[in-house]
N, C-alpha and C positions, 0 to 999 in steps of 0.2 A: 747464612743459613744452621747452622747449627745455634746458632743464639739466638735465633726465631724459634725453633725448638725450643730451647730450654724454656723462652719465656710462659708457650704455649704451657711447656711442664708446670712451671709456676703458677700461672693464674688457677690451674685445675687444683694441683696440691691447695691453695690459698681457700677456693672455692670450698673444694670437698674438706677442710677443715673449718670454715664459720655454719658450715650447713652439718656440718656432722652434731652437735650435741641438740641440732632440733629435733633429725632425725630419730636420733637417742632418745629422747625427751617424750614421743609418743609411745617409746615402748614402756615406759616406763623412769624414773631417776634416779634406781639404782647404774644402770650401766650409764648413764653422764658420767654419777660418781665418780666409776672406776677410770672415766677419760680424765676426771680432773686428778686424780689421785696418781693416775702414770703421767699427767705433764707436770708435777709436783718433784718425782723420782726421774723427770727428765733433766728439769733444774739442778737436781742433784747431781746427776751423773757429770753434768755438764763443770759444775765446778768443780768434782773430782779430777775431770780430764784435764782439767789446767794441772794440779797435782803428779797425776802418776801420770799421764797422755802425755804429756808436754814436757815435764823438769821431768818425770822419772821418778817420782819419790814416792815410794811406796807408803799411804797412809791409810792403817785402820782403823781410825778413830775419827773419820770425818763426821759420822752423826752425832760428835759433841757440837759441831758447830750449830748443825742444824736442832738440835734442843735447845743453845743456848739463843736461838732467834726466836723458837716458841716461846720460850718461856720471858723472853722482851717483851715481846708483842701481850702474852698472858697479864703479865703483869699491868702493862701500860692500858688494857685494854680490858680489865676487870675490876669489881668491888671488892679483891683481895687485897690491895694496899690503904684502901681508904677504909678499909674495918679493921684492919691489926693496927694502923698509926693515926692517933688521934691526929696529930702534926697535919699530915697529910691532908684526913680531913675535914681540917680548917681550913690550908689553901684550896681546895678542890671538894667542897661542899655538894654538887651534883658529881664527882665521880671523875678519874679518869678515861675520857672516850679520845682516845689518838687519833689520827685522821692515816688515813694511807699514804700522803704525802707527807708526813712526821716519822712511820715505821718502817718505811724501808730504807730513807736513809741510815735511821739509830740501827736499824737489824745489819745494816751493809757493814757500817764503820764498825760497830761492838763486833761481829762475829771476824771481821778481819783485823782485830787487834788483839783476838784472840788465835787467831792463825798463827799471828805472828808470835806470839807468847810460844806456841808451840815448836816453830820453826826455828827458836833463836838457838835454844840449846842443844838443838837436835842438828845443829850443822854438818858435823864432821861426821856424824854415821850413816851408814849405805844400809840398802837390803834390808836382812832381816833382823839387825840392830834396830831401823829406823821402824818398821813395822812394829817390833814390839813398842818399843816406847810412844806411838803415837796408840799401840791399841788402849796402855794404859794409861794415857791420856784421854780419852775416850770414856774408858770405865771410873777414873776418878769426877768425871765432871759428873755423870750418871749417880754417881754416890752421893756425891755434893746436892744434887737435884733432892737427893729420894732423904736427906739428911737435917736439910738446911729449915727444919721447920721450929727449930727449937738450940740456944735460949729466944732466938729470935725467929717466929714465923716470916719467912721468906717465899720458901718456894712450896708453903705446906703439906711439904714432904711425901709419901708413898699417895698419898687422897687427891694430890692434883691440885688442879685452879678450875675451876667450873667457872659459867659464865661469862664466859670472851665475848664482847663485843665482836656483831659479824665484821667486815669492810666497810666503811661510808666514804665516800668523798663527792664532793661539789652535787652534796644533795641525794646523791643517790646510794641507797642501802643495800648495801646485796646478798644481804639475810631474807630482803621479803622480796616475792613474786614481782617482778615490771609487767605492766599489763599497757597495752598499745594498742587503741581499739576494744575488743574485742578478744584479742591473743595473748596470753598472758604468756611470759618466760621465766622460769623457774629460777630460785634462787643457782642451783648446782649449776644451771645453765651463765651464769651470770658468772659466778666463779668462772667457767670454763674460759669464757673471753678473757678474763682477765689475769687466772693465770697464762695463757697460751701470749696473751700480749710482752708478758715476763719469760717467756721460753725464747720468743721471736728476738728480743731485744737482748739476752745472752748469749744466743747463736752468731749474731751480729758481732758482739764483743768478742767471742771467744777466736770466731773467724777471723777481726782483724788482731786480733794476739797472733795468731798462731802466722802470721804471714809478717807479721813486723818485725823489727832489731832482738824485742822481746824475745818473741817466739824463737826466733831460731836460735836464742842464746839457749832457751830452755831444754833445745830438742841438744844443743852442741854438749851440754851437760848430760842431757839421759845418757847420752851413745859415750861421752868421755871425759868426765870431771877434769882430769889431769891435765889432758889437751887442749880443755875449754879454757881452763885458767892460762895455758900457757899461750894463749892468743890472747889474753888480757881482758878475758871475761869476769867481771868482778862475781864470782859463783857465790859470796853470801850475799847478797843482794838479792840477786837470782831468784835465792832459793828463796829467802823471806818473800819478794815478793809473789812469789807461786801461792807459796804456803797463805798470802792475805788475799791475791784473789780468787782464788779457790775456798777459801772459807767463807768470802764475803757472797757469795750463789749461795752457799749451806744456809748462811743465816735469814735470807732474805725468804729462802723456800718452807725454811722452819718458821719466821713470821705468817706466812698466807697459809700453811697446814695448820695452823693454832687459831686463827680466824675460822678456818675452812670447818673446822673441829668443834670449837664453841668448846674444848676441852682440853689440856695434857697434864701429860703425868709420865713418872723420870719410864716405867714401862713400855713409853712408844720409842725409847731411844736407845733401847736395849744393843750388844754387840753384833746380833742375827740381823742388821741394820746397815751399820757399817759391812758388813762381808756382804750383806747383799746389794750393794752402792755400787761394790769391788768390783763386784760378777755383774752387773749391767756394763760397765764400762770394760771390760774385757771381753764378756761374750760376745759383746759389739764390733768392737776391735777399737785399741787401744791409741785415741792421738785422732780415730777419723771421728769428725762430727757427726756425719751420716749414721754411719754405726753404731755411734753410742747411744744416739737419738733410739735406735731403732733396740738395741739390748734393755734402755731402758722402759723401754712402750712394751716389751716381750714379757718383762720378768717383774713387771708393777702389775699386770692387766692379766698375767697367764694364772694367778693365786687366784682372782676370785672369777675365773672363767670356768677353772676346774674345777669349782667348788658345783657346776652344772653336772659335771663327769663324774665327781666324788660320792654325790649322794644317791645315785641310783646304784653303784654299786660298793656305797655300802647298807642299802639294802637289799641286795643279792644276794651276799654275806648272814641275812637277816642280823645287821649291826655291829657286826664280830669287830670289823675291822672299821677306824675310827677315821669320818672323814677328815679332816687335816693332816693325819697323817698320810692317809692315801694322798690328798694335793702334796706334801711336802715331795714323796716317791714319786710323783709324776713330773715334779721340778727338776729334779735333782736326776735321774734320768734322761731329761730333755739335754739339759747342761752337758752331762758326759758324752751324750750320743755329738752332740756340736763344738763340743771341744776335739774330739775325734773327728769327725768329718772334716771341719773347720778350725786347725787348731789357731788361726790368727784373728779368730773373729768371723760373725755370718757378714760381715760388712770388712773389712781393713783396707787400712790404708795403701795406695798403692807403690807398688816398691819402686826406688828410685836408686840411681846409679848405675842402669843397667847399658849393658853398649849399645851406640847409636844404630850399627850395622846389623845390616836385615841377617837372620838365620838365613843359612846356607850360601851368602854373597862372598866374593871370594875377594876381597877389594886389590888396585893393582898396587904392586910393592911400589917405593921411593927408589929410584936412581939410588945405587950403590948400596939400596940396603938390601940385606936378605928377603924372599916370601915369606911370609908367616906359617907357621908350622900348622898342620893340619891341627886340625880341632884348639885351636888357638884364638880368640878372638882379637880384631884390631883395636888399638887403642884408644877410648870412651871419647877423646877430643879431638877425632879425627871425625871430619864431615862425611859422611858418604855419598859416592858421585863426585867427591869435589878433584881434582886433581892434584897429585899426591905434589910435594918439592923434598931434596937432598935437605937430609940433615944439615943445617948450618947457622952459626953463631951471625951471618952475616946476612940479610934483610932482603 
């Protein structure tokens, strides 16, 4: 019966997600764009959840992998390289126009490589020290992107890279509306379905990792690294794997962001983006996939929705208050209230390790053993209701 209800809920959610952009499209493409950006942040939050939620490694420079994926696609999908380097122009006279089937593996592999590169020198760091190092890594990547326009112009510096190709595969160009008879599906709606497919794929991978031996090893490291090492877990390889896996999802999300926006610049990958992604994981519920998704959707969509609230308030004060400041104030207040009311997140992971006995139930004492003192639970490995037997070394 329970499985049947779960299937019904799953089908309802699937239909709602498929119909949502079509309904939002009737109200304008702006709402569909908000849904697209929310899905990209969900992808980022799921990747960071592997590092922070599963392995317990505080990463404040996660936006660096987002930037690496974005600039990789920008260089492979724009005329920047062919205009800058005559040798590349001679090899590709029609320009570089990379397909989705090439972009995603490259973004995944490049970001994973930089993730391992970040994790290697931080294997012995924990807590605040690890956070400071990862924070510095994120800022170093942003500074490099901002200054790699001289003496060789690779990233075009603070001006960014423009004219980035939209996603195209199998003859389908997501940069153009798709006409089906008299009905037209907008470009942002097509991107929504692509991002939704990537998010679902990432959720499946994250769930399988969580219940696998690798996921249990990550959680053991998160709870007590010394005990995990004593139990035979190779903490070095597990940490590097967590950094690489988490970074790979960030690289894929960055490549999709570049194709969706058509423009990238270092300003899009500042420190506040890393802080926002960490806040999504913490606000939703560290290590719990539904909670991480909820936190990402709320924090990604809330600033855009608050535009419609901050504008009238600004008009009421005759423009004395800036709308962007009001939006930040509302978001900060909402996060403070949620953390006070729900300190473990909006949708935290269920607690484990509780006693199997029901509250208020008094189990029968084993023969030869004293009865449990009031207020003290029975051992968690004793099955409630089962006949107790004496403590003995004999079977």
